[in-house]
PASEBA-1860 file (N, C-alpha, C; in nm, 3 decimals):
! residues 175
1> MLNRLRAK> 1.868/-6.449/14.006/2.010/-6.461/13.980/2.076/-6.554/14.082 ~ 2.046/-6.534/14.209/2.105/-6.617/14.314/2.059/-6.762/14.301 ~ 1.932/-6.784/14.266/1.882/-6.920/14.249/1.949/-6.992/14.133 ~ 1.976/-6.920/14.024/2.047/-6.980/13.910/2.189/-7.020/13.951 ~ 2.253/-6.936/14.028/2.389/-6.965/14.076/2.388/-7.090/14.164 ~ 2.292/-7.099/14.255/2.281/-7.216/14.341/2.258/-7.343/14.259 ~ 2.171/-7.336/14.159/2.143/-7.451/14.073/2.269/-7.494/13.999 ~ 2.346/-7.399/13.950/2.470/-7.430/13.877/2.571/-7.496/13.970
9> IREEYFKW> 2.582/-7.446/14.093/2.673/-7.506/14.191/2.633/-7.650/14.219 ~ 2.502/-7.676/14.235/2.456/-7.814/14.259/2.490/-7.905/14.142 ~ 2.468/-7.857/14.019/2.499/-7.938/13.901/2.648/-7.967/13.893 ~ 2.732/-7.868/13.924/2.876/-7.890/13.923/2.917/-7.990/14.031 ~ 2.853/-7.983/14.147/2.880/-8.079/14.255/2.855/-8.221/14.207 ~ 2.745/-8.242/14.135/2.713/-8.375/14.084/2.820/-8.421/13.986 ~ 2.866/-8.332/13.899/2.971/-8.368/13.802/3.098/-8.409/13.874 ~ 3.137/-8.336/13.977/3.258/-8.368/14.050/3.248/-8.505/14.116
17> GGIKLEPG> 3.129/-8.542/14.158/3.108/-8.672/14.221/3.099/-8.786/14.121 ~ 3.119/-8.759/13.991/3.114/-8.863/13.890/2.972/-8.902/13.852 ~ 2.876/-8.814/13.874/2.737/-8.842/13.843/2.700/-8.769/13.715 ~ 2.652/-8.844/13.615/2.611/-8.782/13.489/2.473/-8.722/13.509 ~ 2.466/-8.591/13.507/2.341/-8.517/13.526/2.316/-8.437/13.400 ~ 2.211/-8.474/13.325/2.182/-8.401/13.202/2.152/-8.255/13.233 ~ 2.198/-8.164/13.147/2.166/-8.023/13.169/2.016/-8.000/13.154 ~ 1.966/-7.903/13.223/1.824/-7.872/13.214/1.773/-7.822/13.347
25> LNHIDGGI> 1.645/-7.826/13.363/1.580/-7.772/13.483/1.579/-7.877/13.593 ~ 1.690/-7.895/13.659/1.701/-7.992/13.767/1.683/-7.921/13.901 ~ 1.606/-7.984/13.990/1.578/-7.925/14.121/1.623/-8.022/14.228 ~ 1.735/-7.990/14.290/1.792/-8.077/14.392/1.780/-8.003/14.525 ~ 1.674/-8.035/14.600/1.639/-7.961/14.720/1.681/-8.038/14.845 ~ 1.810/-8.056/14.863/1.859/-8.118/14.986/1.865/-8.268/14.983 ~ 1.834/-8.332/14.870/1.851/-8.476/14.859/1.999/-8.512/14.864 ~ 2.029/-8.633/14.907/2.167/-8.676/14.922/2.195/-8.791/14.827
33> VRKSKSAV> 2.306/-8.783/14.754/2.350/-8.893/14.669/2.485/-8.940/14.722 ~ 2.489/-9.069/14.765/2.614/-9.130/14.810/2.652/-9.235/14.707 ~ 2.771/-9.222/14.650/2.814/-9.308/14.541/2.956/-9.355/14.564 ~ 2.978/-9.487/14.551/3.115/-9.536/14.559/3.185/-9.505/14.426 ~ 3.317/-9.513/14.427/3.395/-9.477/14.309/3.362/-9.565/14.188 ~ 3.332/-9.692/14.211/3.306/-9.784/14.099/3.160/-9.786/14.055 ~ 3.074/-9.711/14.123/2.932/-9.707/14.088/2.908/-9.616/13.968 ~ 2.797/-9.640/13.897/2.759/-9.558/13.782/2.622/-9.497/13.811
41> VSIGNCFS> 2.612/-9.365/13.792/2.486/-9.294/13.814/2.461/-9.203/13.695 ~ 2.341/-9.214/13.637/2.303/-9.126/13.527/2.163/-9.074/13.557 ~ 2.147/-8.941/13.550/2.020/-8.877/13.583/1.978/-8.786/13.468 ~ 1.855/-8.805/13.418/1.803/-8.726/13.307/1.767/-8.585/13.350 ~ 1.734/-8.501/13.252/1.700/-8.362/13.284/1.562/-8.352/13.346 ~ 1.534/-8.237/13.400/1.409/-8.208/13.472/1.391/-8.303/13.590 ~ 1.499/-8.335/13.656/1.500/-8.423/13.774/1.475/-8.339/13.898 ~ 1.393/-8.391/13.990/1.365/-8.319/14.113/1.370/-8.416/14.231
49> IRKYAILN> 1.446/-8.379/14.333/1.458/-8.461/14.453/1.441/-8.371/14.574 ~ 1.359/-8.412/14.669/1.329/-8.331/14.788/1.422/-8.367/14.904 ~ 1.412/-8.285/15.009/1.494/-8.304/15.129/1.474/-8.442/15.188 ~ 1.578/-8.489/15.253/1.580/-8.616/15.327/1.569/-8.738/15.237 ~ 1.568/-8.720/15.107/1.574/-8.834/15.016/1.721/-8.874/15.001 ~ 1.746/-9.004/14.995/1.884/-9.053/14.987/1.894/-9.155/14.875 ~ 1.988/-9.133/14.785/2.023/-9.229/14.681/2.160/-9.285/14.719 ~ 2.167/-9.413/14.751/2.290/-9.475/14.799/2.332/-9.584/14.700
57> ISENGILM> 2.442/-9.560/14.628/2.487/-9.652/14.525/2.621/-9.712/14.569 ~ 2.619/-9.841/14.599/2.738/-9.910/14.649/2.828/-9.955/14.534 ~ 2.940/-10.015/14.570/3.040/-10.060/14.474/2.977/-10.137/14.358 ~ 3.013/-10.095/14.236/2.967/-10.155/14.110/2.817/-10.145/14.087 ~ 2.745/-10.070/14.169/2.602/-10.050/14.148/2.577/-9.955/14.033 ~ 2.460/-9.969/13.970/2.422/-9.883/13.858/2.284/-9.825/13.886 ~ 2.275/-9.693/13.888/2.147/-9.623/13.904/2.124/-9.538/13.781 ~ 2.015/-9.568/13.709/1.978/-9.492/13.590/1.841/-9.430/13.616
65> IGRNVFIN> 1.834/-9.299/13.609/1.708/-9.226/13.631/1.678/-9.149/13.503 ~ 1.558/-9.169/13.449/1.517/-9.103/13.326/1.487/-8.956/13.343 ~ 1.428/-8.899/13.242/1.393/-8.757/13.240/1.263/-8.732/13.313 ~ 1.253/-8.612/13.370/1.130/-8.564/13.433/1.085/-8.658/13.546 ~ 1.177/-8.695/13.631/1.148/-8.783/13.745/1.146/-8.699/13.872 ~ 1.045/-8.725/13.956/1.030/-8.655/14.084/1.042/-8.756/14.197 ~ 1.128/-8.726/14.294/1.146/-8.810/14.412/1.115/-8.726/14.535 ~ 1.016/-8.769/14.614/0.966/-8.690/14.726/1.047/-8.712/14.853
73> YGTKINVR> 1.011/-8.636/14.957/1.079/-8.637/15.087/1.096/-8.778/15.142 ~ 1.213/-8.805/15.199/1.235/-8.926/15.276/1.250/-9.055/15.199 ~ 1.244/-9.049/15.067/1.260/-9.170/14.986/1.406/-9.216/14.994 ~ 1.424/-9.348/14.997/1.559/-9.406/15.001/1.570/-9.512/14.893 ~ 1.670/-9.494/14.806/1.698/-9.591/14.701/1.837/-9.645/14.728 ~ 1.845/-9.776/14.755/1.973/-9.840/14.787/2.009/-9.938/14.676 ~ 2.125/-9.915/14.614/2.164/-9.990/14.494/2.295/-10.064/14.519 ~ 2.292/-10.196/14.500/2.413/-10.278/14.500/2.431/-10.343/14.363
81> DSVNIGDN> 2.322/-10.363/14.290/2.323/-10.424/14.158/2.281/-10.316/14.057 ~ 2.150/-10.304/14.030/2.104/-10.197/13.942/1.959/-10.161/13.967 ~ 1.932/-10.032/13.956/1.796/-9.979/13.963/1.782/-9.885/13.843 ~ 1.675/-9.910/13.764/1.648/-9.828/13.647/1.508/-9.769/13.661 ~ 1.500/-9.636/13.659/1.373/-9.565/13.673/1.348/-9.490/13.542 ~ 1.236/-9.521/13.476/1.204/-9.462/13.345/1.163/-9.316/13.353 ~ 1.142/-9.258/13.237/1.101/-9.118/13.224/0.965/-9.094/13.288 ~ 0.944/-8.972/13.334/0.814/-8.922/13.382/0.758/-9.000/13.500
89> CIIGQDVL> 0.844/-9.046/13.589/0.797/-9.119/13.708/0.781/-9.024/13.825 ~ 0.683/-9.054/13.909/0.660/-8.981/14.033/0.676/-9.081/14.147 ~ 0.768/-9.051/14.238/0.793/-9.140/14.352/0.755/-9.065/14.478 ~ 0.656/-9.118/14.550/0.599/-9.052/14.666/0.692/-9.048/14.787 ~ 0.640/-8.991/14.892/0.714/-8.971/15.016/0.744/-9.104/15.084 ~ 0.865/-9.115/15.139/0.908/-9.227/15.222/0.902/-9.363/15.151 ~ 0.926/-9.363/15.021/0.934/-9.488/14.945/1.072/-9.550/14.969 ~ 1.078/-9.684/14.977/1.203/-9.757/14.992/1.220/-9.849/14.871
97> IYDHDHDY> 1.335/-9.839/14.804/1.365/-9.925/14.690/1.498/-9.994/14.717 ~ 1.495/-10.127/14.717/1.615/-10.208/14.743/1.633/-10.310/14.632 ~ 1.753/-10.320/14.577/1.781/-10.425/14.479/1.858/-10.541/14.542 ~ 1.851/-10.551/14.673/1.925/-10.655/14.744/1.857/-10.687/14.878 ~ 1.891/-10.803/14.928/1.852/-10.846/15.063/1.979/-10.895/15.132 ~ 1.979/-10.893/15.262/2.085/-10.961/15.335/2.066/-11.110/15.316 ~ 2.175/-11.183/15.303/2.170/-11.327/15.285/2.152/-11.392/15.421 ~ 2.026/-11.420/15.457/1.997/-11.473/15.590/2.052/-11.614/15.611
105> KSENRRDN> 2.088/-11.684/15.502/2.144/-11.818/15.512/2.294/-11.816/15.542 ~ 2.357/-11.703/15.524/2.501/-11.690/15.541/2.539/-11.679/15.688 ~ 2.658/-11.727/15.720/2.712/-11.710/15.855/2.729/-11.562/15.887 ~ 2.773/-11.486/15.786/2.797/-11.343/15.802/2.682/-11.266/15.736 ~ 2.568/-11.263/15.800/2.448/-11.200/15.744/2.464/-11.051/15.720 ~ 2.547/-10.988/15.798/2.562/-10.843/15.788/2.626/-10.799/15.657 ~ 2.724/-10.875/15.608/2.802/-10.832/15.493/2.775/-10.909/15.365 ~ 2.690/-11.010/15.367/2.660/-11.086/15.246/2.520/-11.053/15.198
113> FVNAPVSI> 2.508/-11.037/15.066/2.382/-10.993/15.007/2.342/-11.083/14.891 ~ 2.213/-11.084/14.864/2.158/-11.147/14.744/2.100/-11.031/14.662 ~ 2.147/-11.016/14.538/2.109/-10.902/14.454/2.023/-10.945/14.337 ~ 1.936/-10.856/14.294/1.860/-10.872/14.170/1.813/-10.733/14.126 ~ 1.820/-10.703/13.997/1.787/-10.568/13.949/1.642/-10.530/13.974 ~ 1.621/-10.398/13.982/1.487/-10.340/13.992/1.468/-10.253/13.869 ~ 1.354/-10.270/13.802/1.324/-10.191/13.684/1.186/-10.127/13.699 ~ 1.182/-9.997/13.684/1.057/-9.921/13.694/1.037/-9.853/13.558
121> GKNVWIGS> 0.926/-9.883/13.492/0.900/-9.834/13.357/0.874/-9.684/13.351 ~ 0.828/-9.640/13.236/0.797/-9.498/13.213/0.658/-9.466/13.267 ~ 0.640/-9.342/13.309/0.510/-9.289/13.353/0.452/-9.367/13.471 ~ 0.536/-9.412/13.561/0.490/-9.488/13.678/0.470/-9.393/13.794 ~ 0.363/-9.412/13.868/0.334/-9.334/13.987/0.342/-9.430/14.105 ~ 0.434/-9.401/14.198/0.453/-9.483/14.317/0.407/-9.401/14.437 ~ 0.304/-9.448/14.505/0.248/-9.376/14.619/0.339/-9.377/14.740 ~ 0.303/-9.303/14.841/0.382/-9.290/14.964/0.395/-9.423/15.037
129> DVIILKGT> 0.506/-9.439/15.107/0.531/-9.553/15.195/0.531/-9.688/15.124 ~ 0.563/-9.690/14.997/0.575/-9.815/14.922/0.714/-9.873/14.944 ~ 0.722/-10.006/14.949/0.850/-10.076/14.955/0.862/-10.161/14.829 ~ 0.970/-10.139/14.753/0.997/-10.215/14.632/1.120/-10.300/14.657 ~ 1.104/-10.432/14.642/1.209/-10.527/14.677/1.286/-10.575/14.555 ~ 1.398/-10.639/14.579/1.487/-10.687/14.472/1.411/-10.774/14.373 ~ 1.455/-10.767/14.247/1.396/-10.850/14.144/1.262/-10.802/14.093 ~ 1.222/-10.681/14.129/1.092/-10.629/14.087/1.102/-10.559/13.952
137> SIGDNAVI> 1.001/-10.580/13.869/0.990/-10.511/13.743/0.849/-10.452/13.733 ~ 0.842/-10.320/13.718/0.713/-10.251/13.710/0.699/-10.196/13.569 ~ 0.590/-10.233/13.501/0.568/-10.192/13.363/0.528/-10.046/13.350 ~ 0.533/-9.997/13.228/0.497/-9.858/13.197/0.353/-9.828/13.240 ~ 0.331/-9.705/13.282/0.198/-9.652/13.316/0.133/-9.721/13.435 ~ 0.209/-9.791/13.516/0.153/-9.856/13.635/0.138/-9.755/13.748 ~ 0.045/-9.783/13.838/0.025/-9.703/13.958/0.038/-9.799/14.076 ~ 0.127/-9.766/14.169/0.148/-9.848/14.287/0.085/-9.773/14.404
145> AAGSIVKG> -0.017/-9.833/14.464/-0.092/-9.767/14.571/-0.007/-9.749/14.696 ~ -0.035/-9.645/14.771/0.038/-9.614/14.894/0.037/-9.733/14.989 ~ 0.152/-9.756/15.054/0.163/-9.860/15.154/0.185/-10.000/15.099 ~ 0.196/-10.014/14.968/0.214/-10.147/14.908/0.356/-10.197/14.926 ~ 0.369/-10.329/14.930/0.499/-10.396/14.925/0.502/-10.470/14.792 ~ 0.602/-10.438/14.709/0.605/-10.489/14.572/0.724/-10.581/14.553 ~ 0.697/-10.703/14.504/0.801/-10.802/14.474/0.757/-10.878/14.351 ~ 0.839/-10.883/14.248/0.806/-10.957/14.127/0.762/-10.866/14.014
153> EVPANTLY> 0.676/-10.918/13.927/0.633/-10.849/13.806/0.502/-10.773/13.828 ~ 0.502/-10.647/13.787/0.379/-10.568/13.781/0.362/-10.529/13.634 ~ 0.257/-10.581/13.567/0.241/-10.552/13.424/0.215/-10.403/13.398 ~ 0.238/-10.364/13.274/0.209/-10.226/13.231/0.060/-10.197/13.248 ~ 0.028/-10.070/13.269/-0.111/-10.024/13.277/-0.189/-10.094/13.388 ~ -0.125/-10.113/13.502/-0.186/-10.184/13.614/-0.190/-10.097/13.738 ~ -0.301/-10.105/13.811/-0.309/-10.048/13.946/-0.275/-10.162/14.041 ~ -0.168/-10.144/14.117/-0.121/-10.248/14.210/-0.148/-10.201/14.352
161> YRKLGESQ> -0.211/-10.288/14.432/-0.230/-10.256/14.573/-0.225/-10.385/14.653 ~ -0.196/-10.368/14.778/-0.189/-10.481/14.871/-0.298/-10.460/14.974 ~ -0.392/-10.552/14.978/-0.500/-10.542/15.076/-0.449/-10.582/15.213 ~ -0.501/-10.516/15.316/-0.466/-10.554/15.453/-0.509/-10.697/15.479 ~ -0.426/-10.770/15.550/-0.461/-10.906/15.586/-0.421/-11.010/15.483 ~ -0.384/-10.969/15.362/-0.339/-11.064/15.261/-0.188/-11.072/15.264 ~ -0.137/-11.179/15.317/0.007/-11.199/15.318/0.034/-11.349/15.317 ~ 0.153/-11.385/15.277/0.192/-11.525/15.275/0.317/-11.539/15.359
169> MKDISDC> 0.329/-11.655/15.425/0.448/-11.682/15.506/0.506/-11.815/15.467 ~ 0.637/-11.826/15.475/0.707/-11.949/15.444/0.797/-11.984/15.560 ~ 0.792/-12.108/15.602/0.877/-12.156/15.711/1.021/-12.162/15.662 ~ 1.113/-12.094/15.728/1.253/-12.093/15.687/1.340/-12.169/15.787 ~ 1.280/-12.245/15.877/1.359/-12.314/15.979/1.446/-12.423/15.920 ~ 1.412/-12.477/15.802/1.491/-12.584/15.739/1.607/-12.530/15.656 ~ 1.612/-12.402/15.635/1.715/-12.344/15.546/1.850/-12.338/15.612
END
Protein backbone atom coordinates (compact mmCIF):
# COMPACT_ATOMS: atom_id res chain seq x y z
CA MET A 1 0.00 0.00 0.00
CA LEU A 2 2.75 2.45 0.96
CA ASN A 3 4.76 1.62 -2.18
CA ARG A 4 1.72 2.30 -4.40
CA LEU A 5 1.23 5.65 -2.69
CA ARG A 6 4.89 6.56 -3.23
CA ALA A 7 4.67 5.58 -6.91
CA LYS A 8 1.54 7.71 -7.36
CA ILE A 9 3.23 10.70 -5.71
CA ARG A 10 6.23 10.33 -8.08
CA GLU A 11 3.94 10.17 -11.13
CA GLU A 12 2.06 13.27 -9.96
CA TYR A 13 5.39 15.08 -9.42
CA PHE A 14 6.30 14.39 -13.05
CA LYS A 15 2.94 15.73 -14.25
CA TRP A 16 3.39 18.93 -12.25
CA GLY A 17 6.79 19.43 -13.85
CA GLY A 18 5.21 19.30 -17.32
CA ILE A 19 6.58 15.84 -18.10
CA LYS A 20 4.29 13.46 -19.98
CA LEU A 21 4.64 10.14 -18.17
CA GLU A 22 2.46 7.33 -19.50
CA PRO A 23 0.53 5.51 -16.78
CA GLY A 24 1.81 2.07 -15.93
CA LEU A 25 4.51 0.35 -13.96
CA ASN A 26 7.06 3.16 -13.74
CA HIS A 27 9.96 2.86 -11.30
CA ILE A 28 11.65 6.14 -10.47
CA ASP A 29 14.28 5.31 -7.86
CA GLY A 30 15.91 8.63 -7.09
CA GLY A 31 16.69 9.70 -10.66
CA ILE A 32 16.56 13.44 -11.28
CA VAL A 33 14.80 15.17 -14.18
CA ARG A 34 15.69 18.84 -14.72
CA LYS A 35 13.55 20.52 -17.38
CA SER A 36 13.30 24.11 -18.53
CA LYS A 37 9.82 25.53 -19.09
CA SER A 38 10.12 25.44 -22.90
CA ALA A 39 11.49 21.87 -23.02
CA VAL A 40 9.37 18.86 -24.00
CA VAL A 41 9.69 15.50 -22.23
CA SER A 42 7.67 12.37 -22.97
CA ILE A 43 8.29 9.07 -21.18
CA GLY A 44 6.59 5.76 -22.05
CA ASN A 45 5.21 3.28 -19.54
CA CYS A 46 7.29 0.69 -17.70
CA PHE A 47 10.09 3.26 -17.40
CA SER A 48 12.78 2.67 -14.78
CA ILE A 49 15.51 5.06 -13.67
CA ARG A 50 18.00 4.40 -10.87
CA LYS A 51 19.60 6.71 -8.31
CA TYR A 52 22.11 9.34 -9.39
CA ALA A 53 20.85 9.29 -12.98
CA ILE A 54 20.16 12.78 -14.32
CA LEU A 55 18.05 13.81 -17.30
CA ASN A 56 18.78 17.48 -18.03
CA ILE A 57 16.63 19.11 -20.72
CA SER A 58 17.53 22.71 -21.55
CA GLU A 59 15.47 25.42 -23.25
CA ASN A 60 13.58 24.12 -26.31
CA GLY A 61 15.13 20.66 -25.90
CA ILE A 62 13.07 17.56 -26.66
CA LEU A 63 13.53 14.25 -24.83
CA MET A 64 11.41 11.31 -26.00
CA ILE A 65 11.78 8.00 -24.16
CA GLY A 66 9.86 4.94 -25.37
CA ARG A 67 8.22 2.17 -23.41
CA ASN A 68 10.01 -0.32 -21.19
CA VAL A 69 13.26 1.67 -20.99
CA PHE A 70 15.74 1.11 -18.16
CA ILE A 71 18.34 3.74 -17.18
CA ASN A 72 20.97 2.60 -14.66
CA TYR A 73 22.85 4.42 -11.87
CA GLY A 74 24.85 7.54 -12.71
CA THR A 75 23.72 7.92 -16.32
CA LYS A 76 23.48 11.52 -17.54
CA ILE A 77 21.46 12.60 -20.55
CA ASN A 78 21.93 16.27 -21.50
CA VAL A 79 19.53 17.67 -24.10
CA ARG A 80 19.72 21.03 -25.88
CA ASP A 81 18.30 19.86 -29.23
CA SER A 82 16.69 16.40 -29.14
CA VAL A 83 17.32 12.90 -27.86
CA ASN A 84 14.99 10.06 -28.85
CA ILE A 85 15.28 6.67 -27.12
CA GLY A 86 13.20 3.83 -28.59
CA ASP A 87 11.19 1.14 -26.82
CA ASN A 88 12.83 -1.68 -24.84
CA CYS A 89 16.25 -0.04 -24.44
CA ILE A 90 18.68 -0.84 -21.64
CA ILE A 91 21.13 1.91 -20.72
CA GLY A 92 23.99 0.81 -18.48
CA GLN A 93 25.64 2.48 -15.54
CA ASP A 94 27.43 5.84 -15.95
CA VAL A 95 26.47 6.34 -19.61
CA LEU A 96 26.77 9.91 -20.95
CA ILE A 97 24.54 11.12 -23.80
CA TYR A 98 25.04 14.61 -25.24
CA ASP A 99 23.30 16.17 -28.24
CA HIS A 100 25.64 19.15 -28.18
CA ASP A 101 29.25 20.27 -27.87
CA HIS A 102 30.67 23.56 -26.72
CA ASP A 103 31.60 25.67 -29.73
CA TYR A 104 35.38 25.70 -29.32
CA LYS A 105 35.70 28.19 -32.22
CA SER A 106 33.59 30.80 -30.42
CA GLU A 107 34.99 33.61 -28.32
CA ASN A 108 32.47 32.64 -25.64
CA ARG A 109 33.06 28.88 -25.49
CA ARG A 110 31.17 28.48 -22.23
CA ASP A 111 27.78 29.63 -23.51
CA ASN A 112 27.82 28.75 -27.23
CA PHE A 113 26.96 25.27 -28.43
CA VAL A 114 26.81 23.21 -31.60
CA ASN A 115 23.75 20.91 -31.53
CA ALA A 116 22.72 17.81 -33.45
CA PRO A 117 20.01 15.26 -32.54
CA VAL A 118 20.72 11.85 -31.03
CA SER A 119 18.53 8.91 -32.01
CA ILE A 120 18.63 5.51 -30.31
CA GLY A 121 16.49 2.81 -31.94
CA LYS A 122 14.35 0.09 -30.38
CA ASN A 123 15.80 -2.84 -28.40
CA VAL A 124 19.23 -1.21 -28.02
CA TRP A 125 21.56 -2.28 -25.23
CA ILE A 126 24.12 0.33 -24.19
CA GLY A 127 26.86 -0.99 -21.89
CA SER A 128 28.35 0.82 -18.91
CA ASP A 129 30.58 3.89 -19.30
CA VAL A 130 29.56 4.56 -22.92
CA ILE A 131 29.70 8.12 -24.27
CA ILE A 132 27.24 9.01 -27.05
CA LEU A 133 28.01 12.27 -28.83
CA LYS A 134 25.89 14.72 -30.83
CA GLY A 135 24.66 13.66 -34.24
CA THR A 136 24.68 9.95 -33.39
CA SER A 137 22.07 7.57 -34.72
CA ILE A 138 21.95 4.00 -33.38
CA GLY A 139 19.81 1.48 -35.27
CA ASP A 140 17.36 -1.02 -33.80
CA ASN A 141 18.72 -4.10 -31.99
CA ALA A 142 22.26 -2.69 -31.73
CA VAL A 143 24.56 -3.47 -28.81
CA ILE A 144 27.08 -0.84 -27.74
CA ALA A 145 29.96 -2.40 -25.81
CA ALA A 146 31.01 -0.98 -22.45
CA GLY A 147 33.48 1.90 -22.58
CA SER A 148 32.75 2.81 -26.20
CA ILE A 149 32.66 6.36 -27.55
CA VAL A 150 29.98 6.61 -30.22
CA LYS A 151 29.75 9.33 -32.90
CA GLY A 152 27.88 9.00 -36.20
CA GLU A 153 25.84 6.11 -37.60
CA VAL A 154 25.58 2.67 -36.00
CA PRO A 155 23.52 0.37 -38.27
CA ALA A 156 20.72 -1.84 -36.95
CA ASN A 157 21.67 -5.30 -35.66
CA THR A 158 25.27 -4.27 -35.00
CA LEU A 159 27.69 -4.92 -32.16
CA TYR A 160 29.67 -1.70 -31.79
CA TYR A 161 32.92 -1.53 -29.85
CA ARG A 162 35.99 0.65 -29.73
CA LYS A 163 39.29 -1.15 -29.50
CA LEU A 164 41.97 0.30 -27.27
CA GLY A 165 44.58 2.22 -29.20
CA GLU A 166 42.32 2.97 -32.18
CA SER A 167 41.70 6.67 -32.28
CA GLN A 168 42.01 9.51 -34.75
CA MET A 169 43.22 13.03 -34.14
CA LYS A 170 42.75 16.20 -36.14
CA ASP A 171 44.88 19.31 -35.85
CA ILE A 172 42.59 22.21 -34.85
CA SER A 173 45.26 24.90 -34.62
CA ASP A 174 44.11 26.47 -37.94
CA CYS A 175 40.48 26.81 -36.85
